[in-house]
C-alpha positions as CSV (number, residue, x, y, z in Angstrom):
1,X,49.8,-201.4,42.2
2,X,47.6,-198.5,41.1
3,X,46.2,-198.4,37.6
4,X,46.4,-195.1,35.6
5,X,43.4,-193.7,33.8
6,X,45.3,-194.0,30.5
7,X,45.5,-197.8,31.0
8,X,41.7,-198.2,30.6
9,X,42.0,-198.6,26.8
10,X,41.3,-196.3,23.9
11,X,38.2,-194.1,24.0
12,X,35.8,-194.5,21.1
13,X,36.2,-192.0,18.3
14,X,33.2,-189.7,17.4
15,X,32.8,-191.5,14.1
16,X,32.5,-195.0,15.5
17,X,29.2,-196.8,15.7
18,X,27.1,-195.6,18.6
19,X,25.9,-197.9,21.3
20,X,22.2,-198.6,20.7
21,X,21.2,-196.8,23.9
22,X,23.1,-193.6,22.8
23,X,20.7,-192.8,19.9
24,X,18.4,-189.9,20.8
25,X,15.8,-187.8,19.0
26,X,17.5,-184.9,17.2
27,X,20.9,-186.5,17.0
28,X,22.7,-186.2,13.7
29,X,23.9,-189.5,12.4
30,X,25.4,-190.8,9.1
31,X,23.6,-193.6,7.3
32,X,26.2,-195.8,5.6
33,X,23.6,-197.5,3.4
34,X,22.4,-194.2,1.7
35,X,25.8,-192.5,2.3
36,X,24.3,-189.3,3.8
37,X,23.7,-187.7,7.2
38,X,20.3,-187.2,8.7
39,X,18.6,-186.2,11.9
40,X,16.9,-188.8,14.1
41,X,13.1,-188.1,14.1
42,X,11.9,-191.4,15.7
43,X,12.2,-195.0,16.3
44,X,10.3,-198.1,15.2
45,X,11.7,-201.3,16.7
46,X,15.1,-201.9,15.0
47,X,14.5,-199.0,12.5
48,X,15.4,-195.4,13.0
49,X,13.4,-192.7,11.2
50,X,15.7,-190.1,9.7
51,X,15.0,-186.7,8.1
52,X,16.9,-184.1,6.2
53,X,16.3,-180.4,6.1
54,X,14.8,-180.7,2.6
55,X,12.0,-182.9,3.9
56,X,13.5,-186.2,2.6
57,X,12.8,-188.9,5.1
58,X,13.7,-192.6,5.3
59,X,14.1,-195.4,7.7
60,X,17.4,-197.1,8.4
61,X,18.5,-200.0,10.4
62,X,20.2,-198.7,13.5
63,X,23.3,-200.9,12.8
64,X,23.9,-199.0,9.5
65,X,24.2,-195.7,11.4
66,X,27.2,-194.0,13.0
67,X,27.6,-190.7,14.7
68,X,28.0,-187.9,12.1
69,X,31.4,-186.2,12.0
70,X,31.6,-182.4,12.6
71,X,32.0,-182.0,8.8
72,X,28.8,-184.0,8.1
73,X,26.9,-181.9,10.7
74,X,28.0,-178.7,9.0
75,X,27.0,-180.2,5.7
76,X,23.5,-180.9,7.0
77,X,23.2,-177.3,8.4
78,X,24.4,-175.8,5.2
79,X,21.8,-177.9,3.2
80,X,19.1,-176.6,5.5
81,X,20.2,-173.0,5.0
82,X,20.3,-173.4,1.2
83,X,16.9,-175.0,1.2
84,X,15.3,-172.2,3.3
85,X,16.9,-169.6,1.0
86,X,15.5,-171.3,-2.1
87,X,12.0,-171.6,-0.5
88,X,12.1,-167.8,0.2
89,X,12.9,-167.2,-3.4
90,X,10.0,-169.4,-4.6
91,X,7.5,-167.9,-2.2
92,X,8.6,-164.3,-3.0
93,X,7.6,-164.5,-6.7
C-alpha cells in the first residue's frame, strides 16, 4: 500500500513554538513572557537576546518564544517607522 503525503500528519502552524534549531539572527519572534514581538539579535546559552526598533532590548528564554504572526511582524515594522519619524522630528528642531 502506498501512503499519501496528506497522511504524514498536520504541519505545524506559523504561530507554534519553533524548534530550537530554527531560531536565527534577524528572525521576528513573539515573547510570551513580555507579551510583545522582537527581533533576534543574539544568543547566550538558553537565552535569546531580543531587540525592538525603539532600542528596547531584553533577554528571553528560548522556550518562551514562538514565531511571530504576520500581524505581529507588521506591528513591529510600523513601530519602527513611527520611531524613525519621531526621531526625525526631534532632530529637525
